[in-house]
C-alpha positions in Angstrom: 6.6 -38.9 10.7 4.5 -37.6 13.6 0.9 -36.5 13.3 2.1 -32.9 14.0 4.6 -33.1 11.2 1.9 -34.4 8.8 -0.4 -31.6 9.8 2.4 -29.0 9.2 3.2 -30.5 5.8 -0.5 -30.3 4.8 -0.7 -26.7 5.9 2.3 -25.6 3.9 1.2 -27.5 0.9 -2.2 -25.8 1.1 -0.6 -22.4 1.5 1.6 -23.0 -1.7 -1.5 -24.1 -3.6 -3.5 -21.0 -2.5 -0.6 -18.8 -3.5 -0.6 -20.3 -7.0 -4.4 -20.0 -7.3 -4.4 -16.3 -6.2 -1.6 -15.6 -8.7 -3.6 -17.1 -11.5 -6.7 -15.1 -10.5 -4.9 -11.8 -10.2 -3.1 -12.3 -13.5 -6.3 -13.1 -15.3 -8.2 -10.1 -13.9 -5.3 -7.7 -14.6 -5.2 -8.8 -18.2 -9.0 -8.2 -18.6 -9.1 -4.6 -17.3 -10.6 -2.5 -20.0 -11.3 0.8 -18.3 -14.9 -0.1 -17.4 -16.4 -1.4 -14.1 -17.8 -4.6 -15.6 -15.5 -6.9 -13.6 -15.2 -4.8 -10.5 -17.3 -7.0 -8.3 -15.2 -10.1 -9.2 -11.9 -8.3 -8.4 -13.3 -6.8 -5.1 -14.3 -10.3 -4.0 -10.9 -11.7 -4.6 -9.0 -8.8 -3.1 -11.1 -9.0 0.1 -10.5 -12.7 0.3 -6.8 -12.2 -0.2 -6.7 -9.5 2.5 -8.2 -12.1 4.9 -5.7 -14.7 3.7 -2.8 -12.4 4.4 -3.9 -11.5 8.0 -5.0 -15.1 9.0 -2.8 -16.2 11.9 -2.7 -19.9 10.8 -1.4 -18.8 7.4 1.3 -16.8 9.1 2.5 -19.9 10.9 2.4 -22.0 7.7 4.4 -19.3 5.9 7.1 -19.3 8.4 7.4 -23.1 8.1 7.3 -22.9 4.3 10.1 -20.2 4.2 12.4 -22.6 6.1 11.8 -25.4 3.7 11.6 -23.7 0.3 14.1 -21.9 -1.8 14.3 -19.9 -5.0 11.1 -21.3 -6.4 9.0 -19.9 -3.5 10.8 -16.6 -3.8 9.9 -16.3 -7.4 6.3 -17.3 -6.7 6.1 -14.7 -3.9 7.6 -11.9 -6.0 5.2 -12.6 -8.9 2.2 -12.7 -6.6 3.3 -9.4 -4.9 3.7 -7.7 -8.3 0.5 -9.0 -9.7 -1.6 -8.3 -6.6 -0.2 -4.7 -6.5 -1.3 -4.3 -10.1 -4.8 -5.4 -9.1 -5.0 -3.0 -6.2 -4.2 -0.2 -8.6 -7.0 -1.5 -10.9 -9.4 -1.8 -8.0 -8.8 1.8 -7.0 -9.7 2.8 -10.6 -12.9 0.7 -10.3 -13.8 2.4 -7.1 -13.1 5.9 -8.6 -15.2 5.1 -11.7 -18.1 3.8 -9.6 -18.0 6.8 -7.4 -18.0 9.2 -10.4 -20.9 7.2 -11.9 -22.9 7.6 -8.6 -22.3 4.1 -7.3 -20.0 4.4 -4.3 -19.1 1.3 -2.3 -16.7 0.3 0.4 -14.9 -3.1 0.4 -13.2 -4.9 3.2 -9.8 -4.1 1.7 -10.5 -0.3 1.7 -11.9 -0.4 5.2 -8.7 -2.1 6.4 -6.5 0.5 4.8 -8.6 3.4 6.1 -8.3 2.1 9.7 -4.5 2.1 9.3 -4.5 5.8 8.4 -5.6 6.7 12.0 -2.2 5.8 13.4 0.0 6.5 10.4 2.5 8.7 12.1 2.3 7.6 15.7 3.4 10.5 17.9 4.4 12.6 14.9 1.0 14.2 14.5 -0.3 16.0 11.5 -1.8 19.4 12.1 -3.1 22.3 10.0 0.4 23.6 9.7 1.7 20.4 8.1 2.5 19.7 4.5 2.1 16.0 3.7 3.3 14.1 0.6 1.6 10.9 -0.4 3.8 8.8 -2.8 1.6 6.5 -4.8 -1.7 8.4 -4.3 -3.6 6.1 -6.7 -6.9 6.7 -8.5 -8.9 6.8 -5.3 -6.8 9.1 -3.0 -8.3 8.1 0.3 -5.2 8.9 2.4 -4.9 12.5 1.1 -8.6 13.0 1.5 -8.8 11.7 5.1 -5.7 13.6 6.2 -6.9 16.9 4.7 -10.4 16.5 6.0 -9.4 15.6 9.6 -6.4 17.9 10.0 -6.8 20.7 7.4 -3.2 20.1 6.4 -1.9 20.7 2.9 -1.6 17.3 1.1 0.2 16.6 -2.1 -0.3 13.2 -3.9 1.9 12.0 -6.6 1.7 9.0 -8.9 3.5 7.8 -12.0 0.2 6.5 -13.5 -1.3 9.4 -15.5 -4.7 7.7 -15.6 -4.8 7.3 -11.8 -3.9 11.0 -11.3 -6.7 12.0 -13.7 -9.3 9.9 -11.9 -7.9 10.9 -8.5 -8.4 14.6 -9.3 -12.0 14.0 -10.1 -12.5 12.0 -6.9 -10.8 14.8 -4.9 -13.0 17.4 -6.5 -16.1 15.5 -5.7 -15.3 14.4 -2.2 -12.8 17.0 -1.0 -14.2 20.3 -2.3 -12.4 23.1 -0.3 -9.7 20.8 1.0 -6.1 21.6 0.4 -5.2 18.7 -1.8 -3.0 18.7 -4.9 -2.5 15.6 -7.1 0.3 15.5 -9.6 1.7 13.2 -12.3 5.3 13.8 -11.2 8.5 12.4 -9.8 9.8 13.4 -6.4 12.5 15.6 -8.1 9.7 17.6 -9.8 8.2 18.8 -6.6 8.9 22.5 -6.3 8.0 22.6 -2.6 9.7 19.4 -1.4 11.8 21.4 1.1 8.6 22.5 2.9 7.3 18.9 3.5 6.7 17.9 7.2 5.4 14.3 6.5 5.8 11.8 3.8 3.8 8.6 3.3 4.8 5.8 0.9 2.3 3.3 -0.4 3.1 -0.3 0.5 2.7 -1.4 -3.1 5.5 0.7 -4.5 8.5 -1.4 -5.4 11.0 1.5 -5.4 9.8 3.2 -2.2 13.2 2.9 -0.4 14.9 4.2 -3.5 12.5 7.1 -3.5 13.1 7.7 0.2 16.8 8.0 -0.6 16.2 10.4 -3.4 14.0 12.6 -1.2 16.8 13.0 1.4 18.6 15.9 -0.2 15.3 17.5 -1.3 13.7 17.7 2.2 14.3 19.6 5.4 15.8 18.2 8.6 12.5 17.8 10.4 10.6 15.7 7.9 9.1 12.4 9.0 8.6 9.5 6.6 6.0 6.7 7.1 6.9 3.7 4.9 4.1 1.2 4.6 5.5 -2.3 4.2 4.8 -6.0 4.6 7.3 -8.6 5.8 7.0 -12.4 5.9 3.4 -13.4 4.9 2.4 -9.8 4.3 5.2 -9.5 1.7 2.9 -11.4 -0.6 0.7 -8.2 -0.7 3.2 -5.5 0.0 6.9 -4.7 -0.8 8.9 -5.6 2.3 11.1 -3.4 4.5 14.7 -2.7 3.7 17.8 -1.4 5.4 18.3 2.4 5.0 21.5 4.4 4.8 22.2 5.2 8.5 23.9 8.4 7.4 20.7 9.6 5.9 17.7 8.1 7.8 17.1 6.5 11.1 14.2 4.2 12.1 12.4 5.8 15.0 9.3 3.6 15.4 7.6 0.5 13.9 3.8 0.2 14.0 2.9 -3.4 13.8 -0.7 -4.2 13.0 -1.3 -8.0 13.0 -4.9 -7.6 11.8 -4.1 -5.2 9.0 -2.6 -5.8 5.6 0.5 -3.7 6.1 2.7 -2.4 8.9 4.4 1.0 9.1 8.0 2.1 9.6 8.7 5.7 10.7 11.9 7.4 9.7 13.6 10.8 10.5 16.6 12.4 9.1 19.8 11.0 10.7 
């Protein structure tokens, strides 16, 4: 075995070990969430470290090597890590909302990374004051709806299946977005009375069923709507649900925005 092979073996072994350690940390912190902010600093520290782990180039190379060598065991570990880290992102949004409502606002590296992605969300399909935007998976701290409404004066609707997240999100929007055209609902896509008026749709990267929801939105929306699906493939799939093939009779991929230094990438779709 050459020195280069030994080095590659060590890197992949370290990557697998780190994945296991992060899974254990996320699982423990998810189980301890009690609706207070007592453990927020601990979770923010881990999420920020995990964001750096996901975007580290050396880790991307090790992941590609590990994928070639490993099988179902790695797939199970990756799926569990993805699910548990997504749960912790939801919890961290609640922490951030609670801290803001208690007069203790703070920004973490993870949130700054997400916010910088919002700038180029739709590429050339720009949002204007005439737009109506749907955010699927708005969360407890609806930063995407707030930023879009503030910068473009567009109408923005945020939906989430987590009733507690919607309750907190409404309070955050009332505090930070007074006068903005934002509506947050605890609803499914089929319950949106104005789905036919949507011009833009954004899917959170941590929604497992986002491509199923995209398919369900097809008959409800007009022919001009643009959908931005946040996703993560390869190493980024440990923190985001990956991209999938779409029904070519319904949607066509028109652009892919790759952001190597950001935690997710963006796929843009139009009606076929």
